[in-house]
TORKOL-4160 file (C-alpha; in steps of 0.2 Angstrom, whole numbers, padded with zeros to 4 digits, m for minus):
308
<pt num="1" X="0103" Y="0600" Z="0352"/>
<pt num="2" X="0112" Y="0585" Z="0358"/>
<pt num="3" X="0104" Y="0578" Z="0374"/>
<pt num="4" X="0112" Y="0577" Z="0392"/>
<pt num="5" X="0103" Y="0568" Z="0406"/>
<pt num="6" X="0107" Y="0574" Z="0423"/>
<pt num="7" X="0104" Y="0564" Z="0439"/>
<pt num="8" X="0105" Y="0573" Z="0456"/>
<pt num="9" X="0100" Y="0572" Z="0474"/>
<pt num="10" X="0108" Y="0569" Z="0491"/>
<pt num="11" X="0121" Y="0556" Z="0495"/>
<pt num="12" X="0115" Y="0538" Z="0497"/>
<pt num="13" X="0099" Y="0541" Z="0489"/>
<pt num="14" X="0102" Y="0529" Z="0474"/>
<pt num="15" X="0108" Y="0540" Z="0460"/>
<pt num="16" X="0121" Y="0528" Z="0454"/>
<pt num="17" X="0108" Y="0514" Z="0453"/>
<pt num="18" X="0096" Y="0524" Z="0443"/>
<pt num="19" X="0110" Y="0530" Z="0432"/>
<pt num="20" X="0115" Y="0511" Z="0428"/>
<pt num="21" X="0097" Y="0507" Z="0425"/>
<pt num="22" X="0094" Y="0521" Z="0413"/>
<pt num="23" X="0111" Y="0519" Z="0404"/>
<pt num="24" X="0108" Y="0501" Z="0401"/>
<pt num="25" X="0091" Y="0505" Z="0394"/>
<pt num="26" X="0096" Y="0520" Z="0383"/>
<pt num="27" X="0114" Y="0515" Z="0378"/>
<pt num="28" X="0122" Y="0528" Z="0388"/>
<pt num="29" X="0138" Y="0532" Z="0397"/>
<pt num="30" X="0140" Y="0540" Z="0414"/>
<pt num="31" X="0150" Y="0556" Z="0418"/>
<pt num="32" X="0154" Y="0557" Z="0437"/>
<pt num="33" X="0149" Y="0573" Z="0446"/>
<pt num="34" X="0156" Y="0568" Z="0463"/>
<pt num="35" X="0170" Y="0579" Z="0469"/>
<pt num="36" X="0178" Y="0564" Z="0478"/>
<pt num="37" X="0177" Y="0550" Z="0466"/>
<pt num="38" X="0190" Y="0559" Z="0455"/>
<pt num="39" X="0203" Y="0553" Z="0467"/>
<pt num="40" X="0212" Y="0537" Z="0465"/>
<pt num="41" X="0213" Y="0524" Z="0479"/>
<pt num="42" X="0198" Y="0531" Z="0488"/>
<pt num="43" X="0185" Y="0518" Z="0483"/>
<pt num="44" X="0176" Y="0512" Z="0498"/>
<pt num="45" X="0174" Y="0529" Z="0507"/>
<pt num="46" X="0167" Y="0538" Z="0491"/>
<pt num="47" X="0155" Y="0524" Z="0486"/>
<pt num="48" X="0164" Y="0523" Z="0469"/>
<pt num="49" X="0156" Y="0512" Z="0456"/>
<pt num="50" X="0163" Y="0494" Z="0457"/>
<pt num="51" X="0174" Y="0487" Z="0443"/>
<pt num="52" X="0160" Y="0476" Z="0438"/>
<pt num="53" X="0148" Y="0491" Z="0436"/>
<pt num="54" X="0162" Y="0501" Z="0427"/>
<pt num="55" X="0164" Y="0486" Z="0415"/>
<pt num="56" X="0146" Y="0486" Z="0412"/>
<pt num="57" X="0144" Y="0504" Z="0408"/>
<pt num="58" X="0158" Y="0516" Z="0404"/>
<pt num="59" X="0161" Y="0529" Z="0418"/>
<pt num="60" X="0171" Y="0545" Z="0415"/>
<pt num="61" X="0180" Y="0556" Z="0427"/>
<pt num="62" X="0183" Y="0542" Z="0440"/>
<pt num="63" X="0201" Y="0539" Z="0446"/>
<pt num="64" X="0208" Y="0553" Z="0437"/>
<pt num="65" X="0220" Y="0562" Z="0450"/>
<pt num="66" X="0231" Y="0557" Z="0465"/>
<pt num="67" X="0224" Y="0562" Z="0482"/>
<pt num="68" X="0239" Y="0574" Z="0483"/>
<pt num="69" X="0234" Y="0583" Z="0468"/>
<pt num="70" X="0223" Y="0599" Z="0466"/>
<pt num="71" X="0208" Y="0596" Z="0456"/>
<pt num="72" X="0200" Y="0613" Z="0452"/>
<pt num="73" X="0182" Y="0617" Z="0447"/>
<pt num="74" X="0189" Y="0623" Z="0430"/>
<pt num="75" X="0198" Y="0607" Z="0427"/>
<pt num="76" X="0183" Y="0597" Z="0431"/>
<pt num="77" X="0172" Y="0607" Z="0420"/>
<pt num="78" X="0184" Y="0606" Z="0405"/>
<pt num="79" X="0185" Y="0587" Z="0407"/>
<pt num="80" X="0166" Y="0585" Z="0409"/>
<pt num="81" X="0163" Y="0594" Z="0393"/>
<pt num="82" X="0176" Y="0584" Z="0384"/>
<pt num="83" X="0169" Y="0568" Z="0391"/>
<pt num="84" X="0151" Y="0573" Z="0386"/>
<pt num="85" X="0157" Y="0578" Z="0368"/>
<pt num="86" X="0165" Y="0561" Z="0366"/>
<pt num="87" X="0150" Y="0552" Z="0371"/>
<pt num="88" X="0140" Y="0561" Z="0358"/>
<pt num="89" X="0152" Y="0557" Z="0345"/>
<pt num="90" X="0150" Y="0539" Z="0349"/>
<pt num="91" X="0132" Y="0541" Z="0347"/>
<pt num="92" X="0128" Y="0537" Z="0365"/>
<pt num="93" X="0118" Y="0546" Z="0378"/>
<pt num="94" X="0128" Y="0555" Z="0392"/>
<pt num="95" X="0122" Y="0554" Z="0410"/>
<pt num="96" X="0130" Y="0567" Z="0422"/>
<pt num="97" X="0128" Y="0559" Z="0439"/>
<pt num="98" X="0132" Y="0566" Z="0456"/>
<pt num="99" X="0129" Y="0575" Z="0472"/>
<pt num="100" X="0142" Y="0589" Z="0471"/>
<pt num="101" X="0131" Y="0604" Z="0467"/>
<pt num="102" X="0145" Y="0615" Z="0461"/>
<pt num="103" X="0151" Y="0602" Z="0449"/>
<pt num="104" X="0134" Y="0599" Z="0442"/>
<pt num="105" X="0129" Y="0617" Z="0439"/>
<pt num="106" X="0146" Y="0622" Z="0432"/>
<pt num="107" X="0142" Y="0610" Z="0418"/>
<pt num="108" X="0123" Y="0612" Z="0417"/>
<pt num="109" X="0123" Y="0631" Z="0418"/>
<pt num="110" X="0139" Y="0634" Z="0409"/>
<pt num="111" X="0148" Y="0643" Z="0423"/>
<pt num="112" X="0162" Y="0654" Z="0417"/>
<pt num="113" X="0175" Y="0651" Z="0430"/>
<pt num="114" X="0187" Y="0666" Z="0434"/>
<pt num="115" X="0204" Y="0663" Z="0427"/>
<pt num="116" X="0213" Y="0669" Z="0443"/>
<pt num="117" X="0228" Y="0658" Z="0447"/>
<pt num="118" X="0230" Y="0652" Z="0465"/>
<pt num="119" X="0242" Y="0661" Z="0476"/>
<pt num="120" X="0251" Y="0649" Z="0488"/>
<pt num="121" X="0257" Y="0663" Z="0499"/>
<pt num="122" X="0239" Y="0671" Z="0501"/>
<pt num="123" X="0231" Y="0654" Z="0504"/>
<pt num="124" X="0244" Y="0650" Z="0517"/>
<pt num="125" X="0240" Y="0666" Z="0526"/>
<pt num="126" X="0221" Y="0663" Z="0525"/>
<pt num="127" X="0223" Y="0645" Z="0531"/>
<pt num="128" X="0234" Y="0651" Z="0546"/>
<pt num="129" X="0220" Y="0664" Z="0550"/>
<pt num="130" X="0207" Y="0650" Z="0549"/>
<pt num="131" X="0217" Y="0639" Z="0561"/>
<pt num="132" X="0220" Y="0654" Z="0573"/>
<pt num="133" X="0203" Y="0663" Z="0573"/>
<pt num="134" X="0192" Y="0649" Z="0566"/>
<pt num="135" X="0183" Y="0646" Z="0550"/>
<pt num="136" X="0169" Y="0658" Z="0555"/>
<pt num="137" X="0181" Y="0673" Z="0554"/>
<pt num="138" X="0185" Y="0670" Z="0536"/>
<pt num="139" X="0167" Y="0667" Z="0532"/>
<pt num="140" X="0162" Y="0684" Z="0540"/>
<pt num="141" X="0175" Y="0693" Z="0529"/>
<pt num="142" X="0167" Y="0684" Z="0514"/>
<pt num="143" X="0150" Y="0690" Z="0519"/>
<pt num="144" X="0156" Y="0708" Z="0520"/>
<pt num="145" X="0165" Y="0708" Z="0502"/>
<pt num="146" X="0154" Y="0696" Z="0493"/>
<pt num="147" X="0137" Y="0691" Z="0501"/>
<pt num="148" X="0131" Y="0682" Z="0485"/>
<pt num="149" X="0146" Y="0670" Z="0485"/>
<pt num="150" X="0144" Y="0668" Z="0504"/>
<pt num="151" X="0126" Y="0663" Z="0502"/>
<pt num="152" X="0132" Y="0649" Z="0490"/>
<pt num="153" X="0146" Y="0642" Z="0502"/>
<pt num="154" X="0144" Y="0633" Z="0518"/>
<pt num="155" X="0153" Y="0642" Z="0532"/>
<pt num="156" X="0163" Y="0626" Z="0536"/>
<pt num="157" X="0169" Y="0624" Z="0518"/>
<pt num="158" X="0185" Y="0633" Z="0522"/>
<pt num="159" X="0193" Y="0629" Z="0505"/>
<pt num="160" X="0180" Y="0637" Z="0495"/>
<pt num="161" X="0179" Y="0652" Z="0507"/>
<pt num="162" X="0198" Y="0654" Z="0505"/>
<pt num="163" X="0196" Y="0653" Z="0486"/>
<pt num="164" X="0182" Y="0666" Z="0485"/>
<pt num="165" X="0193" Y="0678" Z="0496"/>
<pt num="166" X="0208" Y="0674" Z="0485"/>
<pt num="167" X="0199" Y="0679" Z="0469"/>
<pt num="168" X="0192" Y="0695" Z="0477"/>
<pt num="169" X="0209" Y="0701" Z="0483"/>
<pt num="170" X="0219" Y="0696" Z="0467"/>
<pt num="171" X="0206" Y="0701" Z="0454"/>
<pt num="172" X="0198" Y="0716" Z="0464"/>
<pt num="173" X="0181" Y="0709" Z="0460"/>
<pt num="174" X="0169" Y="0697" Z="0469"/>
<pt num="175" X="0170" Y="0680" Z="0463"/>
<pt num="176" X="0151" Y="0680" Z="0461"/>
<pt num="177" X="0152" Y="0694" Z="0448"/>
<pt num="178" X="0166" Y="0685" Z="0438"/>
<pt num="179" X="0156" Y="0669" Z="0438"/>
<pt num="180" X="0145" Y="0672" Z="0423"/>
<pt num="181" X="0135" Y="0659" Z="0414"/>
<pt num="182" X="0136" Y="0653" Z="0396"/>
<pt num="183" X="0122" Y="0641" Z="0392"/>
<pt num="184" X="0130" Y="0625" Z="0385"/>
<pt num="185" X="0124" Y="0618" Z="0369"/>
<pt num="186" X="0114" Y="0603" Z="0376"/>
<pt num="187" X="0096" Y="0599" Z="0378"/>
<pt num="188" X="0096" Y="0595" Z="0396"/>
<pt num="189" X="0084" Y="0584" Z="0407"/>
<pt num="190" X="0087" Y="0584" Z="0426"/>
<pt num="191" X="0081" Y="0570" Z="0436"/>
<pt num="192" X="0081" Y="0572" Z="0455"/>
<pt num="193" X="0080" Y="0558" Z="0468"/>
<pt num="194" X="0074" Y="0562" Z="0486"/>
<pt num="195" X="0067" Y="0553" Z="0501"/>
<pt num="196" X="0059" Y="0557" Z="0518"/>
<pt num="197" X="0073" Y="0563" Z="0530"/>
<pt num="198" X="0071" Y="0547" Z="0541"/>
<pt num="199" X="0073" Y="0536" Z="0526"/>
<pt num="200" X="0088" Y="0545" Z="0519"/>
<pt num="201" X="0097" Y="0545" Z="0536"/>
<pt num="202" X="0094" Y="0526" Z="0538"/>
<pt num="203" X="0101" Y="0523" Z="0520"/>
<pt num="204" X="0116" Y="0534" Z="0525"/>
<pt num="205" X="0119" Y="0524" Z="0541"/>
<pt num="206" X="0117" Y="0507" Z="0533"/>
<pt num="207" X="0130" Y="0513" Z="0519"/>
<pt num="208" X="0142" Y="0518" Z="0532"/>
<pt num="209" X="0141" Y="0501" Z="0541"/>
<pt num="210" X="0144" Y="0493" Z="0524"/>
<pt num="211" X="0159" Y="0504" Z="0521"/>
<pt num="212" X="0166" Y="0499" Z="0538"/>
<pt num="213" X="0163" Y="0480" Z="0534"/>
<pt num="214" X="0171" Y="0482" Z="0517"/>
<pt num="215" X="0187" Y="0489" Z="0524"/>
<pt num="216" X="0186" Y="0508" Z="0526"/>
<pt num="217" X="0198" Y="0508" Z="0540"/>
<pt num="218" X="0211" Y="0498" Z="0530"/>
<pt num="219" X="0209" Y="0509" Z="0515"/>
<pt num="220" X="0211" Y="0525" Z="0525"/>
<pt num="221" X="0227" Y="0517" Z="0534"/>
<pt num="222" X="0234" Y="0513" Z="0517"/>
<pt num="223" X="0232" Y="0531" Z="0511"/>
<pt num="224" X="0240" Y="0538" Z="0526"/>
<pt num="225" X="0255" Y="0525" Z="0524"/>
<pt num="226" X="0256" Y="0531" Z="0506"/>
<pt num="227" X="0260" Y="0549" Z="0513"/>
<pt num="228" X="0243" Y="0557" Z="0510"/>
<pt num="229" X="0241" Y="0569" Z="0525"/>
<pt num="230" X="0225" Y="0576" Z="0533"/>
<pt num="231" X="0230" Y="0593" Z="0526"/>
<pt num="232" X="0226" Y="0587" Z="0508"/>
<pt num="233" X="0208" Y="0592" Z="0502"/>
<pt num="234" X="0205" Y="0574" Z="0497"/>
<pt num="235" X="0209" Y="0567" Z="0515"/>
<pt num="236" X="0196" Y="0579" Z="0522"/>
<pt num="237" X="0182" Y="0569" Z="0513"/>
<pt num="238" X="0168" Y="0562" Z="0523"/>
<pt num="239" X="0174" Y="0545" Z="0531"/>
<pt num="240" X="0192" Y="0547" Z="0528"/>
<pt num="241" X="0193" Y="0562" Z="0540"/>
<pt num="242" X="0184" Y="0554" Z="0554"/>
<pt num="243" X="0193" Y="0537" Z="0552"/>
<pt num="244" X="0209" Y="0547" Z="0551"/>
<pt num="245" X="0205" Y="0554" Z="0568"/>
<pt num="246" X="0203" Y="0536" Z="0575"/>
<pt num="247" X="0220" Y="0530" Z="0567"/>
<pt num="248" X="0228" Y="0545" Z="0576"/>
<pt num="249" X="0220" Y="0539" Z="0593"/>
<pt num="250" X="0210" Y="0555" Z="0594"/>
<pt num="251" X="0193" Y="0545" Z="0595"/>
<pt num="252" X="0188" Y="0527" Z="0597"/>
<pt num="253" X="0182" Y="0518" Z="0582"/>
<pt num="254" X="0163" Y="0518" Z="0587"/>
<pt num="255" X="0164" Y="0537" Z="0590"/>
<pt num="256" X="0173" Y="0539" Z="0573"/>
<pt num="257" X="0159" Y="0529" Z="0564"/>
<pt num="258" X="0145" Y="0539" Z="0573"/>
<pt num="259" X="0154" Y="0555" Z="0567"/>
<pt num="260" X="0154" Y="0549" Z="0549"/>
<pt num="261" X="0135" Y="0546" Z="0550"/>
<pt num="262" X="0132" Y="0563" Z="0559"/>
<pt num="263" X="0142" Y="0572" Z="0546"/>
<pt num="264" X="0135" Y="0563" Z="0532"/>
<pt num="265" X="0117" Y="0568" Z="0538"/>
<pt num="266" X="0123" Y="0586" Z="0539"/>
<pt num="267" X="0130" Y="0585" Z="0521"/>
<pt num="268" X="0114" Y="0578" Z="0514"/>
<pt num="269" X="0104" Y="0592" Z="0521"/>
<pt num="270" X="0117" Y="0604" Z="0514"/>
<pt num="271" X="0115" Y="0596" Z="0497"/>
<pt num="272" X="0097" Y="0602" Z="0496"/>
<pt num="273" X="0103" Y="0620" Z="0496"/>
<pt num="274" X="0111" Y="0615" Z="0479"/>
<pt num="275" X="0096" Y="0604" Z="0473"/>
<pt num="276" X="0080" Y="0613" Z="0479"/>
<pt num="277" X="0064" Y="0604" Z="0479"/>
<pt num="278" X="0056" Y="0620" Z="0472"/>
<pt num="279" X="0068" Y="0621" Z="0457"/>
<pt num="280" X="0056" Y="0619" Z="0442"/>
<pt num="281" X="0071" Y="0612" Z="0431"/>
<pt num="282" X="0072" Y="0596" Z="0442"/>
<pt num="283" X="0060" Y="0582" Z="0439"/>
<pt num="284" X="0059" Y="0574" Z="0457"/>
<pt num="285" X="0056" Y="0556" Z="0462"/>
<pt num="286" X="0053" Y="0550" Z="0479"/>
<pt num="287" X="0062" Y="0533" Z="0481"/>
<pt num="288" X="0049" Y="0528" Z="0494"/>
<pt num="289" X="0038" Y="0525" Z="0479"/>
<pt num="290" X="0040" Y="0516" Z="0463"/>
<pt num="291" X="0049" Y="0527" Z="0450"/>
<pt num="292" X="0060" Y="0518" Z="0438"/>
<pt num="293" X="0047" Y="0516" Z="0424"/>
<pt num="294" X="0042" Y="0535" Z="0426"/>
<pt num="295" X="0060" Y="0540" Z="0425"/>
<pt num="296" X="0063" Y="0529" Z="0410"/>
<pt num="297" X="0047" Y="0537" Z="0402"/>
<pt num="298" X="0054" Y="0554" Z="0404"/>
<pt num="299" X="0070" Y="0550" Z="0397"/>
<pt num="300" X="0062" Y="0541" Z="0382"/>
<pt num="301" X="0051" Y="0556" Z="0378"/>
<pt num="302" X="0066" Y="0568" Z="0381"/>
<pt num="303" X="0078" Y="0560" Z="0368"/>
<pt num="304" X="0065" Y="0556" Z="0355"/>
<pt num="305" X="0066" Y="0574" Z="0347"/>
<pt num="306" X="0085" Y="0576" Z="0350"/>
<pt num="307" X="0098" Y="0572" Z="0337"/>
<pt num="308" X="0115" Y="0567" Z="0343"/>
């Protein structure tokens, strides 16, 4: 089967650097699996690949929608499959790279996504309830009707909780039962990067400081001035949400920066629920030790029997 190399791990661990290294060595192209890098104008806060890196190696599914547009999992999955197919046609090696677990597994496991159209009225009702009663109230309802889906969704991820409840109410079945799997026609190698907690937190904090120095405040201000509001899912992203609080005068800049760091630490911990160290499908590398040659050797051995 045609090969697909997947690179996963928590935020700030170095997935993009590894992808660039391997794509150069094995004549590859990169398919983004970060749910925020799909949005235009959000470059610094999403740690998007630079123009130089994108000129060096083709990147797909970066800058594909406006921050005001909805970008569903089904849309992403279709676009990712199309991008991977195109890479295979060109005789290149596709690398699926990112830390958005649902995006990654939707492609790797062939998740069959329920075709239940959104209901703006129902969503508005659920959002109003979340604002009045708190996100936990919606999460507890989901626990009651679909505990399997609830186990996969963080209680603070209101948007996904609402979608799961929406599917249950409209389809009359739990989303976890509707989300079946259809193995995609690829030979798949999954590489995972990890680091000791203190190392990862230090890397996160250093990246946040670089983002501030690069102009994250100005980037967020420009988005707000362009009319992108905090109610839009894109603007709830790490960094933009907290800097938005600063721009509205709700917190000082130092506090906003610390909030970005703290929330990113929490997000990194959450990512390990998607990419578990015990998952036998993932070949893990600790970035505290030399790993590039070992990763390259794995890819070399993997693609040798594959035919594109």
